[in-house]
C-alpha angles and dihedrals in degrees: 000000000000090000097059099083097044091049091047089051090051091051092048091052090047093053092046091049090050090049092051092047092050093048091048092049089049089055091054094070098093100021127130119241095262090049090049090056091050093048091048089055090050091052091048090049092051092051094044093051091048096048092046091049093049093049091050091046093051091049090052091048090053089052092051097248098133098165093052090046090056092050093048091047091052094048095090090048091053093046093050093047089052090049091052091049096045101038095035094055 
């Protein structure tokens, strides 16, 4: 039962990462070549942050640090929400 919240946090971050990747790919339709490169780097950054967070969260789960695992699993979600707020405004 202790694993439910960390796994839910990982799934939430995964869905938010997928959403950000899809929205970024949708914005690439009419972009110039230099903008395409920038957007590709953004997509790579989103995926890299998510994968790094999931690896760290799983390691923390294996060590029995459930609270820290939840915080690390939610880190990409918080970063992406801040990006939407800052860049979207």
